[in-house]
Backbone as a printed PyTorch tensor [residue, N CA C, xyz], in Angstrom:
tensor([[[  0.8310,  -1.1850,   0.0000],
         [  0.0000,   0.0000,   0.0000],
         [  0.8810,   1.2570,   0.0000]],

        [[  1.9950,   1.2120,   0.7060],
         [  2.8770,   2.3840,   0.7350],
         [  3.3950,   2.7380,  -0.6520]],

        [[  3.6730,   1.7140,  -1.4630],
         [  4.1560,   1.9690,  -2.8180],
         [  3.0670,   2.6520,  -3.6410]],

        [[  1.8260,   2.2200,  -3.4980],
         [  0.7220,   2.8490,  -4.2170],
         [  0.5720,   4.3040,  -3.7880]],

        [[  0.5960,   4.5620,  -2.5000],
         [  0.4600,   5.9350,  -1.9990],
         [  1.5980,   6.7950,  -2.5360]],

        [[  2.7930,   6.2420,  -2.5640],
         [  3.9410,   6.9750,  -3.1040],
         [  3.7300,   7.3100,  -4.5860]],

        [[  3.2460,   6.3420,  -5.3610],
         [  3.0040,   6.5760,  -6.7870],
         [  1.8950,   7.6060,  -6.9980]],

        [[  0.8810,   7.5770,  -6.1430],
         [ -0.1780,   8.5820,  -6.2390],
         [  0.3860,   9.9670,  -5.9740]],

        [[  1.3050,  10.0620,  -5.0110],
         [  1.9630,  11.3340,  -4.7310],
         [  2.7850,  11.8150,  -5.9090]],

        [[  3.5380,  10.9020,  -6.5330],
         [  4.3430,  11.2540,  -7.6970],
         [  3.4690,  11.7330,  -8.8470]],

        [[  2.2480,  11.1950,  -8.9220],
         [  1.3170,  11.5850,  -9.9850],
         [  0.5550,  12.8630,  -9.6490]],

        [[  0.8330,  13.4410,  -8.4820],
         [  0.1740,  14.6810,  -8.0830],
         [ -1.2420,  14.4930,  -7.5770]],

        [[ -1.5640,  13.2910,  -7.1220],
         [ -2.9230,  13.0060,  -6.6710],
         [ -3.1050,  13.0830,  -5.1590]],

        [[ -2.0510,  13.4450,  -4.4340],
         [ -2.1770,  13.6400,  -2.9900],
         [ -2.2900,  15.1270,  -2.7030]],

        [[ -3.2550,  15.4790,  -1.8730],
         [ -3.4570,  16.8840,  -1.5000],
         [ -3.5680,  16.9740,   0.0140]],

        [[ -3.7020,  18.1900,   0.5090],
         [ -3.8120,  18.4300,   1.9530],
         [ -2.6260,  17.8210,   2.6980]],

        [[ -1.4270,  18.1640,   2.2570],
         [ -0.1880,  17.6620,   2.8500],
         [ -0.1210,  16.1440,   2.8480]],

        [[ -0.6620,  15.5340,   1.7980],
         [ -0.5920,  14.0860,   1.6440],
         [ -1.6250,  13.3160,   2.4350]],

        [[ -2.6050,  13.9950,   3.0060],
         [ -3.6190,  13.3130,   3.8170],
         [ -4.8250,  12.8580,   3.0120]],

        [[ -4.9210,  13.3280,   1.7660],
         [ -6.1060,  13.0720,   0.9520],
         [ -5.6930,  12.6720,  -0.4550]],

        [[ -6.4210,  11.7060,  -1.0230],
         [ -6.2060,  11.3000,  -2.4080],
         [ -7.2650,  11.9840,  -3.2590]],

        [[ -6.8130,  12.6860,  -4.2970],
         [ -7.7520,  13.2810,  -5.2540],
         [ -8.1110,  12.2000,  -6.2570]],

        [[ -9.3720,  11.7830,  -6.2480],
         [ -9.8350,  10.7330,  -7.1540],
         [-10.1470,  11.2800,  -8.5390]],

        [[-10.7790,  12.4330,  -8.5830],
         [-11.0300,  13.1570,  -9.8280],
         [-11.2300,  14.6190,  -9.4530]],

        [[-11.7130,  15.4190, -10.3590],
         [-11.8230,  16.8540, -10.1120],
         [-12.7450,  17.1920,  -8.9450]],

        [[-13.7120,  16.3400,  -8.6650],
         [-14.6930,  16.6480,  -7.6240],
         [-14.6870,  15.6960,  -6.4360]],

        [[-13.9800,  14.5790,  -6.5320],
         [-14.0400,  13.5810,  -5.4750],
         [-12.6740,  13.3370,  -4.8710]],

        [[-12.6780,  13.1730,  -3.5390],
         [-11.4610,  12.9200,  -2.7910],
         [-11.7750,  11.8860,  -1.7150]],

        [[-10.7460,  11.2420,  -1.2180],
         [-10.9030,  10.3140,  -0.1010],
         [ -9.7020,  10.4970,   0.8260]],

        [[ -9.9820,  10.5050,   2.1050],
         [ -8.9430,  10.5870,   3.1170],
         [ -8.1040,   9.3050,   3.0560]],

        [[ -6.8030,   9.4250,   3.1780],
         [ -5.9340,   8.2500,   3.1020],
         [ -6.2800,   7.2430,   4.1920]],

        [[ -6.6230,   7.6970,   5.3690],
         [ -6.9950,   6.7790,   6.4520],
         [ -8.2050,   5.9410,   6.0430]],

        [[ -9.2050,   6.5860,   5.4490],
         [-10.3830,   5.8550,   4.9970],
         [-10.0260,   4.8980,   3.8580]],

        [[ -9.2350,   5.3650,   2.8960],
         [ -8.8260,   4.5210,   1.7840],
         [ -8.0930,   3.2870,   2.2900]],

        [[ -7.1880,   3.4790,   3.2380],
         [ -6.4400,   2.3450,   3.7830],
         [ -7.3360,   1.4100,   4.5860]],

        [[ -8.4010,   1.9390,   5.1970],
         [ -9.3130,   1.0450,   5.9150],
         [-10.0800,   0.1590,   4.9330]],

        [[-10.3510,   0.6720,   3.7310],
         [-11.0270,  -0.1130,   2.6980],
         [-10.0780,  -1.0940,   2.0070]],

        [[ -8.8620,  -0.6500,   1.7020],
         [ -7.9900,  -1.3810,   0.7910],
         [ -6.6160,  -1.7150,   1.3700]],

        [[ -6.3580,  -1.3920,   2.6160],
         [ -5.0460,  -1.5940,   3.2220],
         [ -4.6110,  -3.0380,   3.3360]],

        [[ -5.5570,  -3.9690,   3.3000],
         [ -5.1900,  -5.3810,   3.3970],
         [ -4.7330,  -5.9440,   2.0500]],

        [[ -4.7860,  -5.1340,   0.9880],
         [ -4.3370,  -5.5790,  -0.3300],
         [ -2.8660,  -5.2630,  -0.5140]],

        [[ -2.3020,  -5.8040,  -1.5870],
         [ -0.9110,  -5.4750,  -1.9040],
         [ -0.8090,  -4.2340,  -2.7880]],

        [[ -1.9590,  -3.5950,  -3.0630],
         [ -1.9670,  -2.3900,  -3.8770],
         [ -1.9810,  -2.6680,  -5.3670]],

        [[ -2.1230,  -3.9440,  -5.7540],
         [ -2.1870,  -4.2670,  -7.1810],
         [ -3.5940,  -4.0050,  -7.6940]],

        [[ -3.6920,  -3.8060,  -8.9880],
         [ -4.9890,  -3.5610,  -9.6190],
         [ -5.9740,  -4.6860,  -9.2920]],

        [[ -5.5440,  -5.9210,  -9.4540],
         [ -6.4400,  -7.0680,  -9.2340],
         [ -6.9480,  -7.1190,  -7.7990]],

        [[ -6.0710,  -6.9140,  -6.8440],
         [ -6.4930,  -6.9900,  -5.4410],
         [ -7.3460,  -5.7940,  -5.0460]],

        [[ -7.0310,  -4.6170,  -5.5630],
         [ -7.8540,  -3.4450,  -5.2730],
         [ -9.2680,  -3.6370,  -5.8120]],

        [[ -9.3690,  -4.1480,  -7.0420],
         [-10.6910,  -4.3830,  -7.6360],
         [-11.4530,  -5.4440,  -6.8520]],

        [[-10.7690,  -6.4930,  -6.4210],
         [-11.4260,  -7.5350,  -5.6230],
         [-11.9160,  -6.9680,  -4.2970]],

        [[-11.1340,  -6.1080,  -3.6700],
         [-11.5260,  -5.5060,  -2.3910],
         [-12.6380,  -4.4830,  -2.5510]],

        [[-12.8080,  -3.9510,  -3.7660],
         [-13.8840,  -2.9990,  -4.0330],
         [-15.2450,  -3.6930,  -4.0140]],

        [[-15.2570,  -4.9960,  -4.2430],
         [-16.4890,  -5.7900,  -4.2660],
         [-16.9290,  -6.0810,  -2.8300]],

        [[-18.1470,  -5.7010,  -2.5050],
         [-18.6640,  -5.9270,  -1.1570],
         [-19.1520,  -7.3560,  -0.9390]],

        [[-19.1950,  -8.1610,  -1.9970],
         [-19.5900,  -9.5480,  -1.8730],
         [-21.0930,  -9.7890,  -1.8790]],

        [[-21.8420,  -8.7200,  -2.0290],
         [-23.3060,  -8.8640,  -2.0250],
         [-23.9310,  -8.2630,  -3.2860]],

        [[-23.1330,  -8.1750,  -4.3300],
         [-23.6170,  -7.5880,  -5.5810],
         [-23.4190,  -6.0910,  -5.6740]],

        [[-22.8490,  -5.4890,  -4.6330],
         [-22.5650,  -4.0520,  -4.6400],
         [-21.0560,  -3.8480,  -4.5510]],

        [[-20.6350,  -2.6390,  -4.8740],
         [-19.2150,  -2.2840,  -4.7660],
         [-19.0700,  -0.9890,  -3.9770]],

        [[-17.8520,  -0.6940,  -3.5980],
         [-17.5520,   0.5780,  -2.9430],
         [-17.5040,   1.7160,  -3.9620]],

        [[-17.3370,   1.3780,  -5.2480],
         [-17.3730,   2.3680,  -6.3100],
         [-16.0350,   2.9440,  -6.7130]],

        [[-14.9520,   2.2990,  -6.3390],
         [-13.6220,   2.8130,  -6.6530],
         [-13.0290,   2.2420,  -7.9310]],

        [[-13.6250,   1.2110,  -8.5200],
         [-13.0150,   0.5380,  -9.6640],
         [-12.7240,   1.5010, -10.8110]],

        [[-13.6030,   2.4530, -11.0460],
         [-13.3550,   3.3980, -12.1490],
         [-12.0900,   4.2140, -11.9190]],

        [[-11.7710,   4.5040, -10.6570],
         [-10.5360,   5.2160, -10.3540],
         [ -9.3370,   4.2840, -10.5230]],

        [[ -9.4980,   3.0230, -10.1110],
         [ -8.4240,   2.0490, -10.3160],
         [ -8.1590,   1.8610, -11.8050]],

        [[ -9.2320,   1.8370, -12.6130],
         [ -9.0690,   1.7310, -14.0660],
         [ -8.2590,   2.9150, -14.6030]],

        [[ -8.5930,   4.1100, -14.1380],
         [ -7.8780,   5.3130, -14.5880],
         [ -6.4210,   5.2770, -14.1300]],

        [[ -6.1640,   4.8180, -12.9050],
         [ -4.7960,   4.7290, -12.4080],
         [ -4.0050,   3.6990, -13.2020]],

        [[ -4.6680,   2.5920, -13.5500],
         [ -3.9820,   1.5780, -14.3570],
         [ -3.6230,   2.1410, -15.7240]],

        [[ -4.5580,   2.8430, -16.3340],
         [ -4.3120,   3.4310, -17.6520],
         [ -3.1850,   4.4720, -17.5880]],

        [[ -3.0840,   5.1810, -16.4620],
         [ -2.0440,   6.2040, -16.2980],
         [ -0.7030,   5.6120, -15.8920]],

        [[ -0.6510,   4.2780, -15.6650],
         [  0.6050,   3.6300, -15.2860],
         [  0.9020,   3.6790, -13.8080]],

        [[ -0.0600,   4.0950, -12.9980],
         [  0.1570,   4.1440, -11.5510],
         [  0.0580,   2.7380, -10.9660]],

        [[ -0.8540,   1.9490, -11.4850],
         [ -1.0210,   0.5560, -11.0540],
         [ -0.4340,  -0.3730, -12.0950]]])
């Protein structure tokens, strides 16, 4: 997870002194919250997408951001 956070910082996606991830122009998530959702993963695209699935037919809704990060070479 630390490597992912570092890459997000290099891509300019960390704001508020590195406490927040900018997901897109209007959406952000606190790093503490993001790590509570995805911290048990290795930060890979596959594991992040799997952790986004709530297991009941719903998702947390982050896959579109993971897709964008993968396309940008962050993941």
